[in-house]
C-alpha positions in Angstrom: -7.6 -35.0 42.8 -3.8 -34.3 43.0 -1.9 -35.4 46.2 1.5 -36.2 47.5 1.6 -39.9 48.1 4.0 -41.5 50.5 4.6 -45.3 51.1 2.1 -45.1 54.0 -0.7 -43.7 51.9 -3.3 -45.3 49.7 -2.7 -44.2 46.0 -6.0 -45.7 44.7 -8.0 -42.7 46.1 -6.0 -40.1 44.1 -6.3 -39.2 40.4 -2.9 -37.6 39.9 -0.2 -39.1 42.3 2.8 -37.1 43.2 5.3 -39.5 44.8 7.0 -37.6 47.7 7.4 -37.5 51.5 4.2 -35.8 52.5 5.6 -35.5 56.2 8.7 -33.3 55.3 8.2 -29.6 55.2 11.1 -29.2 52.8 9.5 -31.6 50.4 6.2 -29.9 50.5 8.0 -26.3 50.0 10.0 -27.8 47.0 6.7 -28.9 45.4 4.8 -25.8 46.0 7.6 -23.7 44.6 7.7 -25.8 41.6 4.0 -25.4 41.0 4.2 -21.6 41.8 6.8 -21.2 38.9 4.7 -23.4 36.6 1.7 -21.4 37.2 3.6 -18.2 36.6 5.0 -19.5 33.5 1.6 -20.7 32.2 0.2 -17.0 33.0 3.0 -15.4 31.0 2.3 -17.7 28.0 -1.4 -17.1 28.2 -0.6 -13.4 28.2 1.8 -13.7 25.2 -0.8 -15.8 23.4 -3.5 -13.2 24.1 -1.3 -10.4 22.8 -0.5 -12.5 19.6 -4.1 -13.1 19.1 -4.9 -9.5 19.5 -2.0 -8.5 17.1 -3.4 -11.1 14.6 -7.0 -9.7 15.0 -5.7 -6.1 14.5 -3.8 -7.1 11.3 -7.1 -8.8 10.0 -9.0 -5.7 10.7 -6.5 -3.5 8.8 -6.6 -5.8 5.9 -10.4 -5.6 5.9 -10.2 -1.7 6.0 -7.7 -1.8 3.2 -9.8 -3.9 1.1 -12.9 -1.8 1.7 -10.8 1.3 0.7 -9.7 -0.4 -2.5 -13.2 -1.3 -3.4 -14.6 2.2 -2.8 -11.5 3.6 -4.9 -12.0 1.3 -7.8 -15.1 2.8 -9.2 -13.2 6.2 -9.1 -10.3 4.8 -10.9 -12.6 3.3 -13.7 -14.0 6.9 -14.3 -10.5 8.4 -15.0 -9.4 8.5 -18.6 -7.1 5.8 -20.0 -3.6 6.8 -20.3 -3.5 6.6 -24.1 -6.5 9.0 -24.5 -5.1 11.4 -21.9 -1.7 11.5 -23.9 -3.5 11.9 -27.2 -5.4 15.0 -25.9 -2.2 16.5 -24.5 -0.4 16.0 -27.8 -3.4 17.5 -29.6 -3.2 20.7 -27.3 0.5 20.9 -27.8 0.2 20.7 -31.6 -2.5 23.2 -31.7 -0.3 25.6 -29.7 2.6 25.0 -32.1 0.5 25.8 -35.0 -0.8 29.0 -33.4 2.6 30.1 -32.5 3.9 29.6 -36.0 1.0 31.5 -37.5 1.6 34.3 -35.1 5.2 34.4 -35.9 4.5 34.4 -39.6 2.1 37.4 -39.2 4.4 39.2 -37.1 7.2 38.9 -40.0 4.9 40.1 -42.5 4.1 43.1 -40.4 7.8 44.0 -39.9 8.7 43.5 -43.8 8.3 46.7 -45.6 5.7 46.9 -48.3 7.9 48.2 -51.2 10.0 45.0 -51.6 6.7 43.0 -51.7 5.3 45.1 -54.5 8.6 44.5 -56.4 8.5 40.8 -56.0 4.8 40.7 -57.1 5.3 42.8 -60.1 8.3 41.0 -61.6 7.6 38.2 -63.8 9.5 35.2 -65.1 10.8 34.7 -68.6 8.3 31.9 -69.3 5.4 34.2 -68.3 6.5 36.8 -70.7 6.8 34.4 -73.6 3.5 32.9 -73.1 1.7 36.4 -73.2 
């Protein structure tokens, strides 16, 4: 029990004593205004605490969702080729393309070169070959 206690009241009957003039209307109005402000402040703090709790809980849920997504993505990531193997395959393909391009270029040059000079080059022999015969 909470009560305003005056000098003409027995405070032993009250659990929480508020020493004030219990006969004056201004005293009672002042006390009620103070209690109203305290109640409003407490309600605002309760709302803020509830909002903070909701924010914290939402953040925890987001973390759990992110962890679950990471767990489901992890097996997919393991199936992907390691970077070194992928780079080696790309390099092998590029090398194969370069060799193919060189052989095509060489073939084109042979096609363009007239046959007569080739025959002349083939028929000529060196001095060493002549001596050995």
